[in-house]
C-alpha positions, 0 to 999 in steps of 0.5 A, a space after each residue: 247393798 246388791 243382790 241377785 233378784 233371782 236368789 233374793 230380791 226386794 219382793 223377797 224381802 217384803 215378804 219375809 220382812 226381815 233377813 241377815 245379809 249374809 253370803 258376803 266373802 269380801 273383807 272390804 264389803 264386810 268392813 263397809 257393813 261393820 261400819 253400819 249403824 242400826 237405823 241406817 236405810 240401804 239402797 236395795 240394788 239388784 245385781 246380774 239383772 236386765 237391767 241392773 238397778 235400784 229397786 227399792 229401800 231397806 233399814 239396818 235393824 241390827 249389826 254384828 250378826 254372825 253370818 251362819 252360813 260360814 259354818 254350813 258345809 252344804 252352803 256356797 259360802 261355807 268357809 272351812 277356816 271360820 271357828 265358831 269360837 272366832 267367827 270370820 264373817 258377820 253381817 247385819 239384819 236389814 228390813 222391808 222399807 219399800 219397792 220403788 214405784 220405778 226401777 232405777 236402772 243402772 244406765 239411769 243412775 249413770 246419766 243422772 247429774 249429781 251421781 257422777 262420783 258415786 263409787 257404784 258407777 265407778 269402773 271395776 268397783 264391784 263391791 256388794 256393800 258399799 257406802 253412799 253419801 246422803 246427796 246420792 241417797 236422796 237423788 236416788 230415792 227422788 228417781 225411784 219415788 217417781 210415778 210410772 208416767 213421770 219415769 216415762 216422761 223422763 226418759 224421753 227427755 235428753 239428760 244434759 251432762 253437768 259442767 265439771 264445775 257442777 259436778 257433786 263433790 266426792 261422796 263421804 266415805 261413811 258405811 251407810 249414810 247416817 239417817 235420814 239421809 245417809 244410806 248404802 247400796 249392798 253388794 250382790 245380796 249373798 244367796 238368799 242366807 239363813 232366815 230371817 235377808 237369810 235361807 241357807 238355801 237361797 243364793 248368796 248375796 254379794 
């Protein structure tokens, strides 16, 4: 799940502990959220950052949450066609799990064996919420939990690209991979949605 750190980053989630992932206005990304289940873990991705990358983990704690920003004319996510008796946009609530000691940049993800077929890395794939396979999730969590010294050492070591024969199979199309290893990367988090990952004043997540 992606979110702009200037709007709502991993540190913001750590501060509020729980937040509705509001502001998603793409039907496919919304449908990925609808496929999530309570307990699914999320790769919290900072988008529109220098560099973009995975900053930590969150966990889904509520599903089928109505996105209240669609009814607020002052919100950048206002949808004049949405009705309270028939909401068009819903989301999930997520809670903070951890901030990685080592930020996993998008460039590092591209160079890491086993992530070649990850949806996030495909050309033109800009969805703010995307499914991630259990194997991809495990690889990224391992990278993020490295110490700073280990990350520096790895950065100095050339990365060998795996042969086609050894490439990981395509990720399973599951909204969030189911726990314990399946997770997902959310598109940029809508502006900080209304509170509780929402505050109507916060920037959107997408």
